[in-house]
N, C-alpha and C positions, 0 to 999 in steps of 0.2 A: 504494500500500500504506500504509494508515494504521495507526499504532501509538500506544501511550500517550504517547510523547514529543510527538506532534502537538498535544496539549492544553496544552502548555507553550510560552511565548513564547521558543523557542530556535532557530527557523529562521534559517538564514543563506543560504538560496537558495530558489528556487521549488519545490524538491523536498520531499516528505515526509521526516521525520527518518530513516526507514529507509534512505534512499539517501545514501551518503557519497561523493560525487564519482564518479569513474570508475575509479580505480586499485584493482585487486583486492587490493593489499597494504595497504589502509587498516586500521588497528586502533585500539582504544580500551581502555586497560589500567589496572588497579589492581595495585599491589605493596605488600607490607608485610613488615617483619621486626621481631623483638623478641627481647630477651635479658635474663636475670638478670645482675646486675653481676658475679657470680662465675663466669659462663660455664657454670653447671650446666644451663641450659636455653637453647636457641636455637630460634626458630621463624620460619617465613616463609610467606607466602601470596600468591596472585596470582589475578586473574580478567581474562580478555581477551575482547573482542568483536571479531569480524571480519565487518562487515556485508556486504561483497561476497561473502564465502565462505558466509554463512549459518550461522556457527558461533560458539559461546561456550564457553570452557573455563576451568577453575579448578583450583587445587592448594593443598594445605595440608600443610606438612612440619614435623616436630618432631625436633630433634637432642638426644638425651639419653642419658647413659651410653654415649657413643661410637657410638651407632647413629642413623642418620637414617631416620625413618619418613616415607613419602611417600603422600599420598592425592591421587588425580587424578580429574577428572571432565570430561566433555565432552557437549554436546548440540547439536542444531540450533536456531537462534534464531528462524527465521521473521521476521527483521527487527526483532524486539522488543528494544529496548535498555534498557528500564527494569525488566526482570525480572532482578534481581541475585542470582539463585540458580542453581546448577548442581548438581543432585543434593543431596548433603548439605552443600554449601558455599554460604554466602550472605553478602552484605554489606548493611548498613543504614547509610544516611547520616543520622546523628542531627542534626548541625548542619554544613552545608556549610562546608568549609575549616577546620573546628575539631574535629569528633568523628565517628568512624565505629565501627561494631560489626561484628566478624567472628564468624560463628556456624558451628560444625561439628556437625552432628547425629550422634548415635551411629549406626553402621552396622555392616557385617560386618567392618570393619577395626578397628585399635587406637586410632584417634584420635577425639576429640570436644572441644568447648570452646565458650566464649563469651567473647570478648575485646574490650574497648573501648579504642580509641586516642583520646587527647586531645592535640592539638597543643601544642607549647611556644611556637610563634611562627607568624606568618602564613607560608603556603607561599612558597618561593623559586621564581621562574620561571627555569629554566636557559636559556642561549642556545639558539636553535633549531638543531637538528641537521640539516644538509643535506649530503648526500654523493652524488656521481654516479660511476657506473662507466662511463666513456666518455660516451656520449650518454644512457645509461639512468639514471633516478633510482633510487638504491639506498636512501637514507634521507632522510626529510624529516619531522621530528616535533618536538613541543614536550613538555617535561616540567616538572612542578612537584614539588618535594621538601619534605618537612616532617618534622622530628624531633618526638618526643612521648613520652608515658608510656602504659603499659598497665595496665589493671585487668581483673579477671575471673578466669577459670580455664581450664585445659586438662587433658585426661586422655590418658594413654598406657597402653593395655592395662588400663584400669580404674583406674589409679592417678591420682587427681585431684591437681592441683598448682594452688594459688592464686597468682595473680600478686602479687608483692611490691611494696612501695612503690619498690623500686629497679629495677623492670622498665622499660626504655626501648627505643627503637627508632626506625625511620624508615618513612615511607610515601611513595609517589610515585604520580602519575597522569601517564600519557603517552598521546599520541594523534597520529596522522599515518600515515606510510608507512615500513615496513621489511619485509624479507622474512618472510612468514608462509605457512602452509599448504604444500602440495606444491611441490616445486621447479619453476621455470619450464622448459618443454621446450626453449627456445632461449636459451642464455646470450648475453651481449653478445659482439660480435666480438672484443673484447680479452680475453675470458674472465672468469670470476667472480673476485671479490676473493680473494686469498690472503694478505692482511695486515690485521690488526685489532689495535690496541693500545688497551686500555681500562682506566682506573683510575677508581674512584668511592669517595669516603671520607666518608660522613656521620658526624660525631662529636658526642657529647653531653658538654658540660661543665656545671658547676654552674648557671651562669646564662646560658650562651651555647651556640649550635650553630655548628659549622663545616662547610662543604661545599667539597670540592675534587674536581675530576674532570679527566680529560684523555683525549681521543681524538687519537692521533698517527699520522702516516704512517710509512713505513719509515725515512725519513731522520731521524725524530724531530721533525718540524715538526707543531705542534698544529693540527688543523683544528677542534677544539672544546675549549676549556680555560677553566676559571673557578674562582675561589675567593671565598667570601663568608662573613662572620661575621654571624650573626643573633641578636638578643636578644628576650626575651619582651615588650619594650615596642614592638616593631615596627621597631626600628632594624636597618639592614643596612649593612655595610661591605664594599664590593667591592674586590678587588685586581686591578690592571690587568694585571700581567705575572708571574704565579707561575711558578716553575720547580721541578723535583724531581730527586732522585737516588735510585737503587734499589740495594739490596743483595739478592742472590739466595740462596735456599737452594741449596747445592751440588747439581748434577745435576738441577735442575728449572727450571721457569719460574714458581716461586712466590717471593713476596717474603719476605725475612727482616727487612727494615726499609725503610721509605719515609720520606724526608725532603723536605719541601716548603718552599722559601723563598718566602714570599708577597710580601714587599716590602722585604727587606733588614733589617727590624727585627722581623718576625713570622715565626716558624718553627714548623712542625708536624712532629712525629716520630711515626710509627706503628710499633708493634712487635706482631706477632701474639702473642696470649697466651691464646687460647681455642680453641673448636671451629672446625672447618673445614667449611663447608656447601657441598654440591654444588648448583649452580643448575639442574642437570638435573632435580632434584626438582620444580621449577616449570615444567619443559618446555623450558628453554633448551638448544638443540642436541640434544634427546633424539630418537632415531631413530623412536620409536613415538608418544610423547606430545608432540611438538613443537607449537608454537603454531599453532592454526588447522587442525590435521589433522582430517579428517572420520571420526568413529567411528560415524556413523549416528545413531540415537536416543540417549537417555541411556546413557552408558557410564561406569562407576565402577571404578577399579582401585587396588590397594594394592601397595607394594613397600617394600624397605628397602635401605639401603647401610651396610655395616659401615665401621669406620675403615679397614680394609685396602682396601676397595673405593673409598674416597675418596682414596687415595694417588695421588701423581703417576704418570701413565702410563695411567690408565684414562680413555678418552675421555669418560665420564660425569662426570669430575671435573676437566676442564680449565678450566671456568668456575666460579669459587668465590667465596664470601665468607668472610673470616677475621675473627673477633672480635679486636680490637686494643686495646692500651693506647695512648691518645693523649696526647701532651704538647704543649702550645701555649705558646710563649714569645712574649709580645707586649710589646716594650719591657722594662720592669722587672717585668712581671706574668708569672707562670708558673701554668698550670692543667694538671691531670692529669684526664683523663676516659676515656671508653670509646667505641668506635665500631666501624665495619665497614670493611674494606678489600676491595672487590670487584675482581677481576682476571681479565682474559681477554686472553691474548697469543698471537696467531697471526702467523707470519711474522717478518720481520726488524724490528729497532728499533735503529738504529745507536748512539744515545747510551748505551743500557744494555747493549750488546754482544750482543743477540739476533741470531742468524743462522738461515737455513733456515726451514722451515715450522714445525716444533715442536722444533727442536734445543734441548736444555737450555742454560741459561746457563753460561758458562765459569766 
């Protein structure tokens, strides 16, 4: 099966580009978020290719005036991986690793726009995420992350909003293996995972970006953790052994404050101070619009989540991103910026006091 990608020198095996190994869970994904510095607008977008499933899907979401508007689209891909459009949602790569454009065509829903992302620094390659469930490979993927600025516009219900000079955000690209599409009919003998602890904190400061993330097991041991400071001149400072402490909102599994000690003299404090975005808008854990689900030919849908529907307890709002105020103390230097605190906590986590499957923090 030949596709457009075969005319580019990108092959890494004797197979055409359309064939991505043998694992049905292989995926290749774009993610974006962006926000006004005052929190008045938050948006996010994603596009995922699932070559073995023959599916590509995308979503664009805007959170404004307390309401999260979600646009979703899915189609069959026929193995073509260079067609970066799914219905009204498309991505254009203007300068690889530097600049991309996200375009949302007017349709029968409330959202449209054209937004250009320009990176502040060279993308950061995160440590490879590899996790097994007994003998079965659960995750094995690579991700690159980049902070940047936004220009352009978006519209909600016909109200056009120009991106201000203060609009910032993050984009990532990830590819590899993680569960996608319909559930596998035969789980591993040990059963499926019932524990997943995930923190991700891309932060924008005046002249630097900071990234901290942690995947922990139930005992609190990190199986993937990293912190790095990046500057616009290409400099990167990696921290060997960061640690963190969590303060919970009472009666929930949502963070009231996160403090990360990066190396004894560098400390990051994140305090939620803006809108709370439900990642289900982009398909994460969504029962109908989950990643790689087959909707047949092109299917486009719209829905919305009110502030009440994004409250703790709704399964569609267990995986969230919170806009945060970020304070970085680095020796004698203190910076205050803005960022995002992504959080998904399922099952126990001994150091922070989480017990049970979804029991609220004490």
